[in-house]
N, CA, C and O atoms as a Tripos MOL2 file, in Angstrom:
@<TRIPOS>MOLECULE
protein
  292   291    73     0     0
PROTEIN
NO_CHARGES

@<TRIPOS>ATOM
      1 N          55.4850   -6.0700  136.3540 N.3       1 MET1
      2 CA         54.7770   -6.1280  138.0110 C.3       1 MET1
      3 C          53.0240   -5.9110  137.7100 C.2       1 MET1
      4 O          52.1110   -6.6900  137.9850 O.2       1 MET1
      5 N          52.9810   -4.9290  137.2290 N.am      2 HIS2
      6 CA         51.3190   -4.6900  137.1280 C.3       2 HIS2
      7 C          50.6220   -5.7040  136.6380 C.2       2 HIS2
      8 O          49.4820   -5.9340  137.0440 O.2       2 HIS2
      9 N          51.1890   -6.4040  135.7450 N.am      3 LEU3
     10 CA         50.1630   -7.7530  135.1510 C.3       3 LEU3
     11 C          50.2710   -9.0040  135.9690 C.2       3 LEU3
     12 O          49.4150   -9.8870  135.9120 O.2       3 LEU3
     13 N          51.5190   -9.0800  136.8630 N.am      4 LEU4
     14 CA         51.6330  -10.0880  137.5270 C.3       4 LEU4
     15 C          50.7160   -9.8500  138.8170 C.2       4 LEU4
     16 O          50.3430  -10.9350  139.2630 O.2       4 LEU4
     17 N          50.3620   -9.0380  139.3630 N.am      5 LYS5
     18 CA         49.6020   -8.6890  140.4370 C.3       5 LYS5
     19 C          47.9170   -8.4740  139.8420 C.2       5 LYS5
     20 O          46.9990   -8.6400  140.6460 O.2       5 LYS5
     21 N          47.6710   -8.1650  138.6540 N.am      6 ARG6
     22 CA         46.4280   -7.8270  138.3510 C.3       6 ARG6
     23 C          45.9280   -9.4940  137.7750 C.2       6 ARG6
     24 O          44.7770   -9.9290  137.7890 O.2       6 ARG6
     25 N          47.0190  -10.1290  137.3470 N.am      7 TYR7
     26 CA         46.3920  -11.4100  136.2090 C.3       7 TYR7
     27 C          46.8200  -12.3350  136.6630 C.2       7 TYR7
     28 O          46.3510  -13.3720  136.1940 O.2       7 TYR7
     29 N          47.7490  -12.4780  137.6230 N.am      8 SER8
     30 CA         48.3260  -13.8050  138.6240 C.3       8 SER8
     31 C          47.1890  -14.6320  139.1770 C.2       8 SER8
     32 O          46.1570  -14.0390  139.4890 O.2       8 SER8
     33 N          47.2650  -15.8500  139.3210 N.am      9 THR9
     34 CA         46.1880  -16.7080  140.0000 C.3       9 THR9
     35 C          46.8380  -16.8010  141.3190 C.2       9 THR9
     36 O          46.2510  -17.0080  142.3810 O.2       9 THR9
     37 N          48.2950  -16.6030  141.1290 N.am     10 GLN10
     38 CA         49.2100  -16.7250  142.8140 C.3      10 GLN10
     39 C          49.3980  -15.4760  143.1310 C.2      10 GLN10
     40 O          49.4520  -14.6140  142.2540 O.2      10 GLN10
     41 N          49.5300  -15.1780  144.4880 N.am     11 LYS11
     42 CA         50.1120  -14.0430  144.9930 C.3      11 LYS11
     43 C          51.7350  -14.3290  144.7520 C.2      11 LYS11
     44 O          52.4870  -15.2400  145.0980 O.2      11 LYS11
     45 N          51.9200  -12.9850  143.9160 N.am     12 PHE12
     46 CA         53.3150  -12.8730  144.0300 C.3      12 PHE12
     47 C          53.8790  -12.1660  145.1980 C.2      12 PHE12
     48 O          53.6340  -10.9910  145.4720 O.2      12 PHE12
     49 N          54.6680  -12.9710  145.8830 N.am     13 ILE13
     50 CA         55.4040  -11.9860  146.9870 C.3      13 ILE13
     51 C          56.5460  -11.1830  146.7420 C.2      13 ILE13
     52 O          57.4560  -12.0110  146.7830 O.2      13 ILE13
     53 N          57.1480   -9.8780  146.4710 N.am     14 ILE14
     54 CA         58.1670   -9.2410  146.3480 C.3      14 ILE14
     55 C          58.9490   -9.5430  147.8110 C.2      14 ILE14
     56 O          58.3290   -9.3030  148.8480 O.2      14 ILE14
     57 N          60.0150   -9.9540  147.8600 N.am     15 ARG15
     58 CA         61.1590   -9.8750  149.2940 C.3      15 ARG15
     59 C          61.5050   -8.7480  148.9120 C.2      15 ARG15
     60 O          61.4430   -8.3210  147.7590 O.2      15 ARG15
     61 N          61.9680   -8.0880  150.0470 N.am     16 GLU16
     62 CA         62.9040   -6.8580  150.5670 C.3      16 GLU16
     63 C          63.9260   -7.7150  151.2760 C.2      16 GLU16
     64 O          63.7350   -8.6010  152.1090 O.2      16 GLU16
     65 N          65.0410   -7.2630  150.7710 N.am     17 TYR17
     66 CA         66.1680   -8.0730  151.1930 C.3      17 TYR17
     67 C          67.0420   -6.8270  152.1730 C.2      17 TYR17
     68 O          67.0780   -5.6300  151.8860 O.2      17 TYR17
     69 N          67.7060   -7.4750  153.3750 N.am     18 THR18
     70 CA         68.1930   -6.4690  154.0990 C.3      18 THR18
     71 C          69.5370   -6.7100  154.2870 C.2      18 THR18
     72 O          69.9680   -7.7810  153.8600 O.2      18 THR18
     73 N          70.2750   -5.9660  154.8190 N.am     19 GLY19
     74 CA         71.5030   -5.9810  154.7400 C.3      19 GLY19
     75 C          72.1450   -6.0260  153.7400 C.2      19 GLY19
     76 O          71.7110   -5.4590  152.7370 O.2      19 GLY19
     77 N          73.4840   -6.7750  153.7090 N.am     20 GLY20
     78 CA         74.1930   -6.8240  152.2860 C.3      20 GLY20
     79 C          75.1050   -5.0850  151.7610 C.2      20 GLY20
     80 O          75.4540   -4.1490  152.4810 O.2      20 GLY20
     81 N          75.1990   -5.2290  150.6170 N.am     21 LEU21
     82 CA         75.8920   -4.2460  150.0490 C.3      21 LEU21
     83 C          75.4430   -2.8070  150.4910 C.2      21 LEU21
     84 O          74.2380   -2.5620  150.4410 O.2      21 LEU21
     85 N          76.3080   -1.8440  150.9170 N.am     22 PRO22
     86 CA         75.6590   -0.4590  151.0200 C.3      22 PRO22
     87 C          75.2310   -0.2470  149.6420 C.2      22 PRO22
     88 O          75.7460   -0.9140  148.7450 O.2      22 PRO22
     89 N          74.1640    0.7890  149.3470 N.am     23 LYS23
     90 CA         73.5130    1.1460  147.9790 C.3      23 LYS23
     91 C          74.5790    1.5060  147.0060 C.2      23 LYS23
     92 O          74.4420    1.1840  145.8250 O.2      23 LYS23
     93 N          75.8180    2.2670  147.4900 N.am     24 HIS24
     94 CA         76.3180    2.9990  146.6180 C.3      24 HIS24
     95 C          77.5890    1.8140  145.9900 C.2      24 HIS24
     96 O          78.0880    1.9060  144.8680 O.2      24 HIS24
     97 N          77.8980    0.8480  146.9050 N.am     25 GLN25
     98 CA         78.8170   -0.2380  146.4050 C.3      25 GLN25
     99 C          77.6320   -0.9670  145.3040 C.2      25 GLN25
    100 O          77.7600   -1.0910  144.0860 O.2      25 GLN25
    101 N          76.9080   -1.2300  145.8340 N.am     26 LEU26
    102 CA         75.9630   -2.3090  145.2990 C.3      26 LEU26
    103 C          75.4870   -1.5000  143.5450 C.2      26 LEU26
    104 O          75.2060   -2.1470  142.5360 O.2      26 LEU26
    105 N          75.5300    0.0600  143.6640 N.am     27 LYS27
    106 CA         75.0940    0.5040  142.3250 C.3      27 LYS27
    107 C          76.2940    0.4120  141.4710 C.2      27 LYS27
    108 O          76.2590    0.1090  140.2780 O.2      27 LYS27
    109 N          77.2530    0.6620  142.0780 N.am     28 SER28
    110 CA         78.6820    0.6550  141.5590 C.3      28 SER28
    111 C          78.8570   -0.9030  140.6790 C.2      28 SER28
    112 O          78.9970   -1.0540  139.4650 O.2      28 SER28
    113 N          78.8000   -1.8110  141.6130 N.am     29 ALA29
    114 CA         79.1550   -3.0440  141.1630 C.3      29 ALA29
    115 C          78.1150   -3.5640  139.8760 C.2      29 ALA29
    116 O          78.5340   -4.0790  138.8400 O.2      29 ALA29
    117 N          76.7300   -3.3170  140.1790 N.am     30 ILE30
    118 CA         75.6370   -3.4470  138.9390 C.3      30 ILE30
    119 C          76.0460   -2.5710  137.8270 C.2      30 ILE30
    120 O          76.0210   -3.0320  136.6860 O.2      30 ILE30
    121 N          76.3410   -1.6130  137.9940 N.am     31 ALA31
    122 CA         76.6980   -0.3450  136.8010 C.3      31 ALA31
    123 C          78.0530   -1.0320  135.9400 C.2      31 ALA31
    124 O          78.1510   -0.8910  134.7210 O.2      31 ALA31
    125 N          78.9710   -1.7150  136.6780 N.am     32 TYR32
    126 CA         80.3040   -2.3340  135.9780 C.3      32 TYR32
    127 C          79.6670   -3.5690  135.4650 C.2      32 TYR32
    128 O          80.0220   -3.7880  134.3060 O.2      32 TYR32
    129 N          78.9550   -4.3300  135.8750 N.am     33 ILE33
    130 CA         78.6540   -5.3810  135.4430 C.3      33 ILE33
    131 C          77.7850   -5.2130  134.2740 C.2      33 ILE33
    132 O          77.9020   -5.9790  133.3180 O.2      33 ILE33
    133 N          76.8230   -4.1540  134.2800 N.am     34 ASN34
    134 CA         75.9300   -3.9420  133.0450 C.3      34 ASN34
    135 C          76.7050   -3.2420  132.0700 C.2      34 ASN34
    136 O          76.3300   -3.3720  130.9050 O.2      34 ASN34
    137 N          77.7520   -2.4940  132.3030 N.am     35 ASP35
    138 CA         78.7030   -1.9460  131.4090 C.3      35 ASP35
    139 C          79.3300   -2.9260  130.5830 C.2      35 ASP35
    140 O          79.4260   -2.7960  129.3620 O.2      35 ASP35
    141 N          79.7590   -3.9080  131.2290 N.am     36 ASN36
    142 CA         81.0650   -4.8240  130.6580 C.3      36 ASN36
    143 C          80.2790   -6.3770  130.2860 C.2      36 ASN36
    144 O          80.8110   -7.4860  130.3420 O.2      36 ASN36
    145 N          79.0080   -6.0840  129.9380 N.am     37 LEU37
    146 CA         78.3800   -8.1460  129.7370 C.3      37 LEU37
    147 C          78.9320   -8.8390  128.6830 C.2      37 LEU37
    148 O          78.8530  -10.0590  128.5380 O.2      37 LEU37
    149 N          79.6910   -7.7940  127.6840 N.am     38 GLU38
    150 CA         80.1140   -8.4330  126.6840 C.3      38 GLU38
    151 C          81.4430   -9.1490  127.2290 C.2      38 GLU38
    152 O          82.0150   -9.8970  126.4360 O.2      38 GLU38
    153 N          81.9480   -8.9960  128.4260 N.am     39 GLN39
    154 CA         83.2410   -9.4500  128.7180 C.3      39 GLN39
    155 C          82.9750  -10.7710  129.6730 C.2      39 GLN39
    156 O          81.9250  -10.7900  130.3150 O.2      39 GLN39
    157 N          83.7150  -11.6580  129.7640 N.am     40 ASN40
    158 CA         83.8390  -12.6390  130.9350 C.3      40 ASN40
    159 C          84.5160  -12.1270  131.9980 C.2      40 ASN40
    160 O          85.7460  -12.0740  131.9830 O.2      40 ASN40
    161 N          83.6970  -11.6430  133.1600 N.am     41 LEU41
    162 CA         83.7420  -10.8350  134.2110 C.3      41 LEU41
    163 C          84.2000  -11.5410  135.2670 C.2      41 LEU41
    164 O          83.4170  -12.4380  135.5780 O.2      41 LEU41
    165 N          85.3170  -11.4700  136.0380 N.am     42 SER42
    166 CA         85.5850  -12.6220  137.1860 C.3      42 SER42
    167 C          85.1050  -12.1320  138.5280 C.2      42 SER42
    168 O          85.0450  -10.9030  138.4800 O.2      42 SER42
    169 N          84.8060  -12.5080  139.4870 N.am     43 LEU43
    170 CA         84.0530  -12.2690  140.7900 C.3      43 LEU43
    171 C          85.3000  -11.0690  141.2680 C.2      43 LEU43
    172 O          84.8980   -9.9590  141.6150 O.2      43 LEU43
    173 N          86.6480  -11.3290  141.2630 N.am     44 ALA44
    174 CA         87.1580  -10.5070  141.8310 C.3      44 ALA44
    175 C          87.4650   -9.0760  141.0350 C.2      44 ALA44
    176 O          87.7480   -8.0290  141.6170 O.2      44 ALA44
    177 N          87.3880   -9.1870  140.0310 N.am     45 GLU45
    178 CA         87.2460   -7.5540  139.3990 C.3      45 GLU45
    179 C          85.9350   -6.9100  139.6830 C.2      45 GLU45
    180 O          85.8150   -5.6860  139.7200 O.2      45 GLU45
    181 N          84.8400   -7.8370  139.9070 N.am     46 ILE46
    182 CA         83.3900   -6.7670  140.2870 C.3      46 ILE46
    183 C          83.9640   -6.4390  141.9060 C.2      46 ILE46
    184 O          83.8150   -5.3850  142.5240 O.2      46 ILE46
    185 N          84.4640   -7.3360  142.2400 N.am     47 ALA47
    186 CA         84.4500   -7.0880  144.1810 C.3      47 ALA47
    187 C          85.7310   -6.1080  144.2660 C.2      47 ALA47
    188 O          85.8360   -5.4500  145.3010 O.2      47 ALA47
    189 N          86.6820   -5.9590  143.2950 N.am     48 ALA48
    190 CA         87.5780   -4.9480  143.7040 C.3      48 ALA48
    191 C          86.9160   -3.4140  143.2080 C.2      48 ALA48
    192 O          87.3800   -2.3670  143.6600 O.2      48 ALA48
    193 N          85.9360   -3.4330  142.3610 N.am     49 ILE49
    194 CA         85.1990   -2.2970  142.2580 C.3      49 ILE49
    195 C          84.3060   -1.6830  143.8200 C.2      49 ILE49
    196 O          84.1970   -0.5630  144.3190 O.2      49 ILE49
    197 N          83.8130   -3.0050  144.1950 N.am     50 ALA50
    198 CA         83.3710   -2.6550  145.7340 C.3      50 ALA50
    199 C          84.1670   -2.4570  146.7230 C.2      50 ALA50
    200 O          83.7140   -2.3830  147.8650 O.2      50 ALA50
    201 N          85.7750   -2.3110  146.4070 N.am     51 GLN51
    202 CA         86.6790   -2.4750  147.0940 C.3      51 GLN51
    203 C          86.4360   -3.6980  148.6280 C.2      51 GLN51
    204 O          86.5080   -3.3610  149.8090 O.2      51 GLN51
    205 N          86.1980   -4.8630  148.1880 N.am     52 ILE52
    206 CA         86.2460   -5.9760  149.4930 C.3      52 ILE52
    207 C          86.4070   -7.4290  148.5730 C.2      52 ILE52
    208 O          86.0520   -7.7080  147.4280 O.2      52 ILE52
    209 N          87.0240   -8.1070  149.5010 N.am     53 SER53
    210 CA         87.2870   -9.1550  149.0230 C.3      53 SER53
    211 C          86.1080  -10.3100  148.2260 C.2      53 SER53
    212 O          84.9870  -10.4830  148.7050 O.2      53 SER53
    213 N          86.5100  -10.9140  147.1630 N.am     54 PRO54
    214 CA         85.2970  -11.6350  146.6970 C.3      54 PRO54
    215 C          84.6140  -12.6330  147.3500 C.2      54 PRO54
    216 O          83.4960  -12.9480  146.9420 O.2      54 PRO54
    217 N          85.1520  -13.2300  148.3830 N.am     55 HIS55
    218 CA         84.2400  -13.7760  148.8710 C.3      55 HIS55
    219 C          82.8890  -13.4110  149.5580 C.2      55 HIS55
    220 O          81.8340  -14.0460  149.5570 O.2      55 HIS55
    221 N          83.2180  -12.1520  150.1810 N.am     56 TYR56
    222 CA         82.5550  -11.5930  150.8810 C.3      56 TYR56
    223 C          81.7550  -10.3620  149.9640 C.2      56 TYR56
    224 O          80.7290   -9.7480  150.2580 O.2      56 TYR56
    225 N          82.4580  -10.2680  148.9780 N.am     57 PHE57
    226 CA         81.5750   -9.3140  148.2350 C.3      57 PHE57
    227 C          80.1160  -10.3860  147.4710 C.2      57 PHE57
    228 O          79.0060  -10.0690  147.0420 O.2      57 PHE57
    229 N          80.6570  -11.3780  147.5670 N.am     58 ALA58
    230 CA         79.5840  -12.5320  146.6360 C.3      58 ALA58
    231 C          78.3350  -12.7900  147.7600 C.2      58 ALA58
    232 O          77.1350  -12.7900  147.4850 O.2      58 ALA58
    233 N          79.0620  -13.0570  149.3740 N.am     59 SER59
    234 CA         77.7660  -13.2210  150.2590 C.3      59 SER59
    235 C          77.0210  -11.9430  150.4590 C.2      59 SER59
    236 O          75.8130  -12.0430  150.6730 O.2      59 SER59
    237 N          77.6140  -10.6460  150.4170 N.am     60 LEU60
    238 CA         76.9120   -9.3830  150.4110 C.3      60 LEU60
    239 C          75.8590   -8.9350  149.4180 C.2      60 LEU60
    240 O          74.8760   -8.2510  149.7050 O.2      60 LEU60
    241 N          76.2210   -9.4650  148.0340 N.am     61 PHE61
    242 CA         75.4880   -9.1910  146.8750 C.3      61 PHE61
    243 C          74.4770  -10.2360  147.0320 C.2      61 PHE61
    244 O          73.3020   -9.9080  146.8660 O.2      61 PHE61
    245 N          74.7520  -11.4090  147.3180 N.am     62 LYS62
    246 CA         73.4810  -12.3940  147.4830 C.3      62 LYS62
    247 C          72.6300  -11.6410  148.7290 C.2      62 LYS62
    248 O          71.4590  -11.4310  148.4150 O.2      62 LYS62
    249 N          72.8900  -11.3270  149.6890 N.am     63 GLN63
    250 CA         71.7500  -10.8060  150.7540 C.3      63 GLN63
    251 C          71.2010   -9.3100  150.1640 C.2      63 GLN63
    252 O          70.1680   -8.8790  150.6750 O.2      63 GLN63
    253 N          71.8600   -8.5070  149.1050 N.am     64 SER64
    254 CA         71.1940   -7.5250  148.7260 C.3      64 SER64
    255 C          70.2470   -7.8920  147.5630 C.2      64 SER64
    256 O          69.1230   -7.3910  147.5350 O.2      64 SER64
    257 N          70.7060   -8.8540  146.4830 N.am     65 MET65
    258 CA         70.0030   -8.8520  145.4620 C.3      65 MET65
    259 C          69.0260  -10.3420  145.4740 C.2      65 MET65
    260 O          68.1040  -10.5960  144.6990 O.2      65 MET65
    261 N          69.5900  -11.2890  146.6990 N.am     66 GLY66
    262 CA         68.5590  -12.3750  146.7360 C.3      66 GLY66
    263 C          69.1960  -13.5910  145.7610 C.2      66 GLY66
    264 O          68.7940  -14.7500  145.8690 O.2      66 GLY66
    265 N          70.4040  -13.1350  144.6400 N.am     67 ILE67
    266 CA         70.5700  -13.8780  143.6640 C.3      67 ILE67
    267 C          72.2050  -13.7160  143.7330 C.2      67 ILE67
    268 O          72.8020  -12.6670  143.9760 O.2      67 ILE67
    269 N          72.8300  -15.0920  143.4440 N.am     68 ALA68
    270 CA         74.5490  -15.0650  143.3080 C.3      68 ALA68
    271 C          74.7560  -14.0010  142.3240 C.2      68 ALA68
    272 O          73.9500  -13.7310  141.4330 O.2      68 ALA68
    273 N          76.1850  -13.2430  142.5800 N.am     69 PRO69
    274 CA         76.6490  -12.3930  141.4630 C.3      69 PRO69
    275 C          76.7360  -13.2290  139.7980 C.2      69 PRO69
    276 O          76.3960  -12.6340  138.7760 O.2      69 PRO69
    277 N          77.2060  -14.5540  139.7930 N.am     70 HIS70
    278 CA         76.7550  -15.2830  138.6300 C.3      70 HIS70
    279 C          75.8120  -15.2970  138.1090 C.2      70 HIS70
    280 O          75.8420  -15.3060  136.8790 O.2      70 HIS70
    281 N          74.4030  -15.3050  138.8830 N.am     71 GLN71
    282 CA         73.3420  -15.3030  138.3580 C.3      71 GLN71
    283 C          72.5370  -14.0960  137.8510 C.2      71 GLN71
    284 O          71.4810  -14.1360  137.2190 O.2      71 GLN71
    285 N          73.2680  -12.9560  138.2660 N.am     72 TYR72
    286 CA         72.6650  -11.8940  137.6740 C.3      72 TYR72
    287 C          73.0440  -11.6820  136.3550 C.2      72 TYR72
    288 O          74.0920  -12.0940  135.8600 O.2      72 TYR72
    289 N          71.9150  -10.8340  135.6110 N.am     73 LYS73
    290 CA         71.9700  -10.8960  134.2630 C.3      73 LYS73
    291 C          72.2530  -12.1860  133.6290 C.2      73 LYS73
    292 O          72.3090  -12.2720  132.4030 O.2      73 LYS73
@<TRIPOS>BOND
     1     1     2 1
     2     2     3 1
     3     3     4 2
     4     3     5 am
     5     5     6 1
     6     6     7 1
     7     7     8 2
     8     7     9 am
     9     9    10 1
    10    10    11 1
    11    11    12 2
    12    11    13 am
    13    13    14 1
    14    14    15 1
    15    15    16 2
    16    15    17 am
    17    17    18 1
    18    18    19 1
    19    19    20 2
    20    19    21 am
    21    21    22 1
    22    22    23 1
    23    23    24 2
    24    23    25 am
    25    25    26 1
    26    26    27 1
    27    27    28 2
    28    27    29 am
    29    29    30 1
    30    30    31 1
    31    31    32 2
    32    31    33 am
    33    33    34 1
    34    34    35 1
    35    35    36 2
    36    35    37 am
    37    37    38 1
    38    38    39 1
    39    39    40 2
    40    39    41 am
    41    41    42 1
    42    42    43 1
    43    43    44 2
    44    43    45 am
    45    45    46 1
    46    46    47 1
    47    47    48 2
    48    47    49 am
    49    49    50 1
    50    50    51 1
    51    51    52 2
    52    51    53 am
    53    53    54 1
    54    54    55 1
    55    55    56 2
    56    55    57 am
    57    57    58 1
    58    58    59 1
    59    59    60 2
    60    59    61 am
    61    61    62 1
    62    62    63 1
    63    63    64 2
    64    63    65 am
    65    65    66 1
    66    66    67 1
    67    67    68 2
    68    67    69 am
    69    69    70 1
    70    70    71 1
    71    71    72 2
    72    71    73 am
    73    73    74 1
    74    74    75 1
    75    75    76 2
    76    75    77 am
    77    77    78 1
    78    78    79 1
    79    79    80 2
    80    79    81 am
    81    81    82 1
    82    82    83 1
    83    83    84 2
    84    83    85 am
    85    85    86 1
    86    86    87 1
    87    87    88 2
    88    87    89 am
    89    89    90 1
    90    90    91 1
    91    91    92 2
    92    91    93 am
    93    93    94 1
    94    94    95 1
    95    95    96 2
    96    95    97 am
    97    97    98 1
    98    98    99 1
    99    99   100 2
   100    99   101 am
   101   101   102 1
   102   102   103 1
   103   103   104 2
   104   103   105 am
   105   105   106 1
   106   106   107 1
   107   107   108 2
   108   107   109 am
   109   109   110 1
   110   110   111 1
   111   111   112 2
   112   111   113 am
   113   113   114 1
   114   114   115 1
   115   115   116 2
   116   115   117 am
   117   117   118 1
   118   118   119 1
   119   119   120 2
   120   119   121 am
   121   121   122 1
   122   122   123 1
   123   123   124 2
   124   123   125 am
   125   125   126 1
   126   126   127 1
   127   127   128 2
   128   127   129 am
   129   129   130 1
   130   130   131 1
   131   131   132 2
   132   131   133 am
   133   133   134 1
   134   134   135 1
   135   135   136 2
   136   135   137 am
   137   137   138 1
   138   138   139 1
   139   139   140 2
   140   139   141 am
   141   141   142 1
   142   142   143 1
   143   143   144 2
   144   143   145 am
   145   145   146 1
   146   146   147 1
   147   147   148 2
   148   147   149 am
   149   149   150 1
   150   150   151 1
   151   151   152 2
   152   151   153 am
   153   153   154 1
   154   154   155 1
   155   155   156 2
   156   155   157 am
   157   157   158 1
   158   158   159 1
   159   159   160 2
   160   159   161 am
   161   161   162 1
   162   162   163 1
   163   163   164 2
   164   163   165 am
   165   165   166 1
   166   166   167 1
   167   167   168 2
   168   167   169 am
   169   169   170 1
   170   170   171 1
   171   171   172 2
   172   171   173 am
   173   173   174 1
   174   174   175 1
   175   175   176 2
   176   175   177 am
   177   177   178 1
   178   178   179 1
   179   179   180 2
   180   179   181 am
   181   181   182 1
   182   182   183 1
   183   183   184 2
   184   183   185 am
   185   185   186 1
   186   186   187 1
   187   187   188 2
   188   187   189 am
   189   189   190 1
   190   190   191 1
   191   191   192 2
   192   191   193 am
   193   193   194 1
   194   194   195 1
   195   195   196 2
   196   195   197 am
   197   197   198 1
   198   198   199 1
   199   199   200 2
   200   199   201 am
   201   201   202 1
   202   202   203 1
   203   203   204 2
   204   203   205 am
   205   205   206 1
   206   206   207 1
   207   207   208 2
   208   207   209 am
   209   209   210 1
   210   210   211 1
   211   211   212 2
   212   211   213 am
   213   213   214 1
   214   214   215 1
   215   215   216 2
   216   215   217 am
   217   217   218 1
   218   218   219 1
   219   219   220 2
   220   219   221 am
   221   221   222 1
   222   222   223 1
   223   223   224 2
   224   223   225 am
   225   225   226 1
   226   226   227 1
   227   227   228 2
   228   227   229 am
   229   229   230 1
   230   230   231 1
   231   231   232 2
   232   231   233 am
   233   233   234 1
   234   234   235 1
   235   235   236 2
   236   235   237 am
   237   237   238 1
   238   238   239 1
   239   239   240 2
   240   239   241 am
   241   241   242 1
   242   242   243 1
   243   243   244 2
   244   243   245 am
   245   245   246 1
   246   246   247 1
   247   247   248 2
   248   247   249 am
   249   249   250 1
   250   250   251 1
   251   251   252 2
   252   251   253 am
   253   253   254 1
   254   254   255 1
   255   255   256 2
   256   255   257 am
   257   257   258 1
   258   258   259 1
   259   259   260 2
   260   259   261 am
   261   261   262 1
   262   262   263 1
   263   263   264 2
   264   263   265 am
   265   265   266 1
   266   266   267 1
   267   267   268 2
   268   267   269 am
   269   269   270 1
   270   270   271 1
   271   271   272 2
   272   271   273 am
   273   273   274 1
   274   274   275 1
   275   275   276 2
   276   275   277 am
   277   277   278 1
   278   278   279 1
   279   279   280 2
   280   279   281 am
   281   281   282 1
   282   282   283 1
   283   283   284 2
   284   283   285 am
   285   285   286 1
   286   286   287 1
   287   287   288 2
   288   287   289 am
   289   289   290 1
   290   290   291 1
   291   291   292 2
@<TRIPOS>SUBSTRUCTURE
     1 MET1         2 RESIDUE 1 A MET
     2 HIS2         6 RESIDUE 1 A HIS
     3 LEU3        10 RESIDUE 1 A LEU
     4 LEU4        14 RESIDUE 1 A LEU
     5 LYS5        18 RESIDUE 1 A LYS
     6 ARG6        22 RESIDUE 1 A ARG
     7 TYR7        26 RESIDUE 1 A TYR
     8 SER8        30 RESIDUE 1 A SER
     9 THR9        34 RESIDUE 1 A THR
    10 GLN10       38 RESIDUE 1 A GLN
    11 LYS11       42 RESIDUE 1 A LYS
    12 PHE12       46 RESIDUE 1 A PHE
    13 ILE13       50 RESIDUE 1 A ILE
    14 ILE14       54 RESIDUE 1 A ILE
    15 ARG15       58 RESIDUE 1 A ARG
    16 GLU16       62 RESIDUE 1 A GLU
    17 TYR17       66 RESIDUE 1 A TYR
    18 THR18       70 RESIDUE 1 A THR
    19 GLY19       74 RESIDUE 1 A GLY
    20 GLY20       78 RESIDUE 1 A GLY
    21 LEU21       82 RESIDUE 1 A LEU
    22 PRO22       86 RESIDUE 1 A PRO
    23 LYS23       90 RESIDUE 1 A LYS
    24 HIS24       94 RESIDUE 1 A HIS
    25 GLN25       98 RESIDUE 1 A GLN
    26 LEU26      102 RESIDUE 1 A LEU
    27 LYS27      106 RESIDUE 1 A LYS
    28 SER28      110 RESIDUE 1 A SER
    29 ALA29      114 RESIDUE 1 A ALA
    30 ILE30      118 RESIDUE 1 A ILE
    31 ALA31      122 RESIDUE 1 A ALA
    32 TYR32      126 RESIDUE 1 A TYR
    33 ILE33      130 RESIDUE 1 A ILE
    34 ASN34      134 RESIDUE 1 A ASN
    35 ASP35      138 RESIDUE 1 A ASP
    36 ASN36      142 RESIDUE 1 A ASN
    37 LEU37      146 RESIDUE 1 A LEU
    38 GLU38      150 RESIDUE 1 A GLU
    39 GLN39      154 RESIDUE 1 A GLN
    40 ASN40      158 RESIDUE 1 A ASN
    41 LEU41      162 RESIDUE 1 A LEU
    42 SER42      166 RESIDUE 1 A SER
    43 LEU43      170 RESIDUE 1 A LEU
    44 ALA44      174 RESIDUE 1 A ALA
    45 GLU45      178 RESIDUE 1 A GLU
    46 ILE46      182 RESIDUE 1 A ILE
    47 ALA47      186 RESIDUE 1 A ALA
    48 ALA48      190 RESIDUE 1 A ALA
    49 ILE49      194 RESIDUE 1 A ILE
    50 ALA50      198 RESIDUE 1 A ALA
    51 GLN51      202 RESIDUE 1 A GLN
    52 ILE52      206 RESIDUE 1 A ILE
    53 SER53      210 RESIDUE 1 A SER
    54 PRO54      214 RESIDUE 1 A PRO
    55 HIS55      218 RESIDUE 1 A HIS
    56 TYR56      222 RESIDUE 1 A TYR
    57 PHE57      226 RESIDUE 1 A PHE
    58 ALA58      230 RESIDUE 1 A ALA
    59 SER59      234 RESIDUE 1 A SER
    60 LEU60      238 RESIDUE 1 A LEU
    61 PHE61      242 RESIDUE 1 A PHE
    62 LYS62      246 RESIDUE 1 A LYS
    63 GLN63      250 RESIDUE 1 A GLN
    64 SER64      254 RESIDUE 1 A SER
    65 MET65      258 RESIDUE 1 A MET
    66 GLY66      262 RESIDUE 1 A GLY
    67 ILE67      266 RESIDUE 1 A ILE
    68 ALA68      270 RESIDUE 1 A ALA
    69 PRO69      274 RESIDUE 1 A PRO
    70 HIS70      278 RESIDUE 1 A HIS
    71 GLN71      282 RESIDUE 1 A GLN
    72 TYR72      286 RESIDUE 1 A TYR
    73 LYS73      290 RESIDUE 1 A LYS
């Protein structure tokens, strides 16, 4: 981040996303993804960690992170 701010010719805009998953659900989901990177995780598995439906989880995850769950890592 420091290098981008200091040496980039274009201004780097950091977006802050509002809404989305509550922090504890987002942390749990990300921790689960990171702990199971070697597996082929399904959206349903990750949504179960957050205790919500897969479609709703995908929507809230994108609101929280700015990317879809399948694009994370």
